[in-house]
N, C-alpha and C positions, 0 to 999 in steps of 0.2 A: 619687727624685722622686715615686713613687706614694704614699709615706707623706706627703710634703709636700702633695700634692694632697688627701689625706684631711683634713689639718689646716687647709687653706685654707677660709675661709667658703664654704658651699655655693653661695651666690648669685654668688660670684666665679669659680667654676670654669668653665673654658672661655672666659672673657672675653678680649678682646684689648685691650692697653693703647693709650691714645690716642697718636697720633704721626703727623706728616706726614714724608714723606721729606726728609732733609737731604743733598742731593747736591751735589757740586762741579761745577756747570754754569755756563756763561757768563751765563744769564738765569734768575734764580730768581723766579718769580711764583706761588708756591703757598701762602704762609702769610700773605698780607696785611700783610707788613712794609712800612714806609716805605723805599723804595729809596735815599733820600738820607742820607748820613752826617750825624752830629751836627756842626753848624758849629764851626769852630775856636775861635771866641770862647767858645762854650759849653763846649767841651772844656777850655779853660783854667780857666774858673770851676769846673767839676766837679772838676778836678784839685786846685785850690786848696781847695775845700770838703772833699775827702777828706783832704787834708793837715792841715786844721784839726782834724778829729775824730780823726785817727790816734793822737795821743798819749794820748787818753782811752779807747782801746779796752779798757783794763783795767776800765772801768766799763760797766755796762749802759746801753743807750740810753734815751732818754725813752720810757717805757712808753706814755704817752698821745699821743706824737708831735704835741704841741700846735701847734708852729710849722708843721708840714706841714699839719695839718688846717686851720689858719687860711689858709694860702696856697692850698690847694685850694678852700676856700669862696670866697675872693676871686676866683679864676679863674672859677668857675661863675657867681658873681654878675655878673662883667663880661661873660662871653660869652653867658649865657643870659638876661640881663635880669631875673632874679629874685633876691630877697634870700636867699642861703644863708649860714647861720651855721656857725661851726666845730663847734659841738656837734651839728650835723646830719650831719657828714662822718665816714666811717670809711674806712680804707685797709688794704691788704694787699700781699703780694708777688705782684703781678699780680691781675687781676680774678677769676681762678679761686679764689684764696684768699678773697677777699671773698665770692664765691658759696658757697664751702665754709662760711664762718662763718654765712651765712644758713641753709643747710641744717642745720648743726649745731644752730642755735638753734630753728628752726621746722619742720624735717623730722624724720626718724628713723623707727624701727619703728612701724608702725601708722598712718603718715601718708602722704599722697599729694601728689606733685608733678605738675603738668600743664604740658606745653609743646606747641607747635603745629608739627609736623614738615612739611617739613624746617626745622631751626633749628640753633643752635649745639650741636654734638655733646657738649660738656662738660656741658651741663645734665643730661642723663640719667645720664652717668657719675658726676658728683659726687653726684647724688641717690641712685643705687643703691648706691654704695660706702658711703654713710652710712645704709643701711638703709631709705631712703625708697622707697615704691612709685612707679614712674614710669608715667605715662599719656601715650601718644603721641596728642595731639590732632591734628586734621587741618586743613589749609588748603584753600582753593579750594572749600569747600562752598557750593553755590548760586551759584557764580561762574564766569564763562568764563575767568578768570585763575587758573591752577592754584596760584599761590603767594600769592595775596591772602588776607588774613584779615579776613572781614567781622564786624562787631560782632554781628550776629544769630547767626552760627555759633559764635563764641567764647563768647557768653553761654550758648547752649544746651549746649555741651560743659562749661562750668564748672558749670552747674546739675546736669548729669548726673553728673559725677565728684566733686563736692564736695571740691575739693582744699584742702590746707593751704598750699601754695605754688604760684603760677602764674608761669610765665616767658613774657614777651613780649619780642621783639627788634625794635628800631627804630633804625637799619636792621637788617634781618634778615640773618644769616649762615646759609646761603650764597647767599640769593637777592638780597640788596641792597635789598629792598623796605622802605619805611618804613610805619609805622602812623599813622593819624589818631588824634587824641587821643580821639575818641568811642569807639574800640575800647578804649582803656585805661580810660576812665571806666566803660564798660559792664561790662567784666570785673570791675573793682574792685567795682562795686555788686552784681554777680551772684554773687560769691564772698565773702560776708561773713565767712567763717572762714579766709580765706587772706591770706598776705602776697603782694602782687602786685609782681613784680620786672620792671622794664623795663630790659633790657640795651641800653645806648646806646654800645657800644664804638666805633662808627663815626660817632657823631653829628656830629663836626666836618666830615665829608665830605658831609653831606646837602645837597641842592639848596636854593636860596633859598626860604624860606617854609616849610620842613619844621619842624614844631613839636617841641619837646622836652617830655618828660613832667615835667621839672623844674618846669614851670609849673603842674603839678597837685598838687604836694606839700602846699601849704597846706591844712590841714583834712582830710588823708587820712593817718592815722597808720599804715596798713597798706601804703602805697605806698613802693617803693624804686626809685631810679634808679642803675644802676651805670655807671661809666665806666672808661676805662683811658688810661694814657699811652703804651701800646705802639704805637699806630697813628699818629694824626695827629702826635703829639709825636716820632715817630722814636726811641722810647725802649724798644723791646721788650726789649733787654738789661738795662734798668734795673729791670724787674719791679715796676711800681707800678700797682695798680688801686685804685679807690675807689668809694664810693657816697655818695648823699645821701638822707636819710630823716628821719623824726621823731626828735628827740633821745632820746625814750624807747626807740625801737627800736635806735638805735646804742649806747645804754648797755647793752642786753641782749646785744650781741655781745661785750662784755667777759667774759661768762660762759664763752665757748667759745674765745676766742683763746688761743694759747699765750703764755706770759709773754715780754714783750719781743720780739714777733714781727717788728717792723721794725727792722733793724739801724741803727746810727749812720751807716754809709756810705750805706745805702739812703735814709735820710731826707735826708742831706746832698746827694746827687746829685739827688734829686727836687726839692728846694728850689732848687738851682741851675738846673735845667731850667725850673722855673716862673718864676724871675726873668727868664728869657730867652724867655718864651712867644711873643712875636711872631716871634722868629727861628726857634724850634722849629716853629712853625706856618706858616712862610713858604712851604713847599712844597705846602701843601694845595691851593691854587688850580691849580697846574700838574698835580697828581695828578688832580684832578677833570676837568681838560681831557683828560688822557690816558684816563681812564675813559670819557668821552663819545666820544672818538675810537675807542676799542676797540669800543664799541657800534655806531658807524656803520660801522666797517670790517668787523665780523663780519656785519652786516646785508647789506652789499654782496656778501659771499661766499655769501649765501643761507642763513645760519644764523639762529638765533632767540635773540638776546641779550635778557636781561631788563633793563629800565630800572633803573638802580641809584642809590642814595643813599649808597653806601659807596665804598671805594677798591678795589673789585673788580667783576667782571662774571661772572654766571652765564650760560652760553650753551648752547642746545640745538640740535636739528636734526642731531645726529651719528648716523650709522648705527651706529657702534661707538665709544663713548666711550673705552674702554680702549685700543683700537687708535690712536685719535687722540692720546691721552695719550702713548703710546709713540713715535708718529711725531714729535711735538713734542720729546720728550726726545732722540730721535736727532738732532735738529737743534739741540740745545743749549738748549732752552727747557723749563723745568719749571713745569707748572701743577698744579692740584689736581683729582683725581678724588674727588668728594664722595659717590659712591655713588648718585647719581640717574641712572637709565638715560637715555642719549642726551645727558647734560649734563656739562660741565666748568666749572671756575671759574678765572678768571685775575685776578691782582692787577694793578692799574694802577700802573705804575712811572714810570721816566723816559721821555722821548721816544724815546731810543735803544732802550730795552727794548720799547716799543710797536712800533717799527719791526721789531725782530727777531721779535716774536710774530706780528704780522700777516703778515710775509713767510713765516714758517714755516707759518702757517695756509693761506696761499695755495698753498703747495707741497703741503700735505697734502690739501686739499679738491679733488677732481678737477674739472677745468674744466666737464665736462658736467653737474655738479651745481649749478653757479652760475646765478643768474638772468641772463636775456639783457640 
C-alpha cells in the first residue's frame, strides 16, 4: 500500500472519500432522500419504458438525449415560469456528474473555484479532484445570522479571490437557507471571469415566493442553474441531474462528457418520471409541512433550528452534537452530523418519521435544558 500511496496524486493523499452512513435503522433521515416510494402507477410506466428499450441495448443510447432534454426544458418552463429551451439543458448521472462536467470544462490546474462554507461538501471535492484550487468563502460576514450570505460580503470575496467558478446554493445544503436574487446578480457582476453556478437541488421545497435563478438566465451567458430529480421527484436511485444555461455553454460540455454517458434505461426511466411529474411531486407539500413541524418541535425543546427552504432542517444548541447523534441512533433514528460544532441536520420525511424523531429528541434533551 505504501507504493500505491506514492503513486496516488499528491493532492489526494490522506483525503477521505465522500459518504454518509448507510445503516439499517427504522428511521433514516440523514441523506435528504424523499421518504415516499415511487407511486405504483409510475412504477408500471417505468417498467414498461425499460422493457421498450431493452431489445435495443445492443445499440448505443441517444448521445444527445434529445427527448429527455426537451422534457426537462418543458418541466422547467412550466414550474419556473420562464421559457427554457432544450438546447439550454444538459443532464448527467446525478447532479454531481453535471457539476463534474462544469469543473472539467471551466476549472482545472491553475484555476480557482469559490464556494461559501458551510455548503454542499461535494463542491470542493469535485473541484479538488479535478485539480482546481478550492477557496472556502465565508458566510455570515457582517451579519447576525451565521449562515446568511450577504451580497456585499459575497462580492468582496469574489473580487478578492478572482475565481473561475463560483458556487452558490439556494436553498443551501446543509443550512436550508435560500438566496435572494440580488446576491446572484451581484456575484455574477463582481466575477466577470467566472462561471457562476447556482445549485438549486432543493428548489421545489422552497417556501412560497422564493425566487429561482432560472429567471436570471436571459442575457447572462456565464450563469448556470443546476437541478436534480433525486429529491422532490423521489428519484434518488434514478440518478438524474441536470442544468440550464446559455446554449453555447451547454455545447461546451460536450467536449468533456464521456461518450454516451446517459444509458438508454436512464433516459427511459427519467422520461417516464417526467411524464408523471404531478404524481412524483405530490408529496412535496406534506414534506414541507413536516419540515416546518420539525422546526417548531425543536424550538419547543429549546434548540436552535434554522428556518429552511429545503426538505431538511439544520438545528443547533447541542452541547455535544456527536453524542446527540449517537443517542438518536441508539433510538433507531439516523440523522446527519455535518461537521458543524453543536449542530445536526435532519431530513423531513413522513409524519410517522417526524413523530419518531421528535420523540427521540425529547428523550435525548434533558428536561432541565428545555424552556419553561
